[in-house]
C-alpha positions in Angstrom: -14.1 -1.5 5.3 -12.0 -1.8 8.5 -8.3 -1.3 8.1 -6.1 -2.1 11.2 -2.8 -0.2 11.0 0.1 -0.6 13.3 1.2 2.8 14.5 4.0 2.5 17.1 3.7 2.0 20.0 0.2 0.7 19.7 -2.4 -0.5 17.2 -4.8 2.1 15.8 -8.0 1.2 14.0 -9.2 3.2 11.0 -12.4 2.9 9.1 -11.6 3.5 5.4 -14.5 5.4 3.9 -13.8 4.8 0.2 -11.6 2.6 -2.0 -8.1 4.0 -2.6 -7.9 6.2 -5.7 -4.9 7.6 -7.5 -3.6 10.9 -6.2 -2.2 12.1 -9.6 0.3 14.5 -8.1 3.5 15.3 -9.9 6.7 14.2 -8.1 10.1 12.7 -9.1 9.5 9.2 -10.2 5.8 9.6 -10.9 3.9 8.0 -13.9 4.7 10.9 -16.2 8.4 10.4 -15.8 8.3 6.8 -17.0 8.2 5.4 -20.6 6.4 2.2 -21.4 8.1 -0.7 -19.6 9.9 1.5 -17.1 9.4 1.6 -13.3 7.6 4.4 -11.6 5.9 5.1 -8.3 2.1 5.2 -8.1 0.2 6.8 -5.2 -3.3 6.1 -3.9 -5.2 7.7 -1.0 -8.6 7.6 0.7 -10.3 9.2 3.7 -10.5 7.4 7.0 -11.7 7.9 10.5 -10.6 6.5 13.9 -12.8 5.3 16.8 -13.1 8.9 18.0 -14.3 10.2 14.6 -11.0 12.0 13.9 -10.4 12.4 10.1 -7.3 11.0 8.4 -6.0 10.4 4.9 -4.4 6.9 4.3 -1.7 7.0 1.6 -0.2 4.1 -0.3 2.9 4.2 -2.6 3.6 1.3 -4.9 6.3 0.5 -7.4 4.8 -0.2 -10.8 5.9 -0.9 -14.4 4.2 1.4 -16.9 1.9 -0.6 -19.1 1.9 -3.6 -16.7 -0.2 -2.2 -13.9 -2.6 -4.6 -12.1 -6.1 -4.7 -13.6 -8.8 -3.0 -11.5 -6.1 -2.1 -8.9 -6.5 -5.7 -7.5 -2.8 -6.5 -7.5 -1.6 -3.9 -5.0 -0.8 -4.8 -1.3 -3.4 -2.6 0.3 -2.3 -3.7 3.8 1.1 -2.1 3.1 0.2 1.5 4.0 2.9 4.1 3.3 1.5 7.0 5.5 -1.4 8.2 7.5 -2.0 11.9 7.8 -4.5 13.9 9.9 -7.1 15.4 7.5 -9.2 18.6 7.7 
C-alpha cells in the first residue's frame, strides 16, 4: 500500500507495511474515559518506510462515538494522517 503524505515543504512517499491497528494506549479522552454514546479519541498506527528504507510509524487520531464506531475500520479517513514519527 502506497501512502503519499504531504510533509512541508515537500511531498514524501511512505510505503505502509501493514493496515492501521489500534494503539490502545491510555491518555485523556481515550476509549476508557467514555461511556456508551459519548465521544472519545481513537488512535491507530502502522509501520512504514520511505524511498531510502528509513523506518517510520504513521499515526492516526479520530474522534469516535463509543458504540457507533465504523465496522471493520472502514469508515475512518485514512488519508488524514495525524503524525509520522521516525521508528527504531
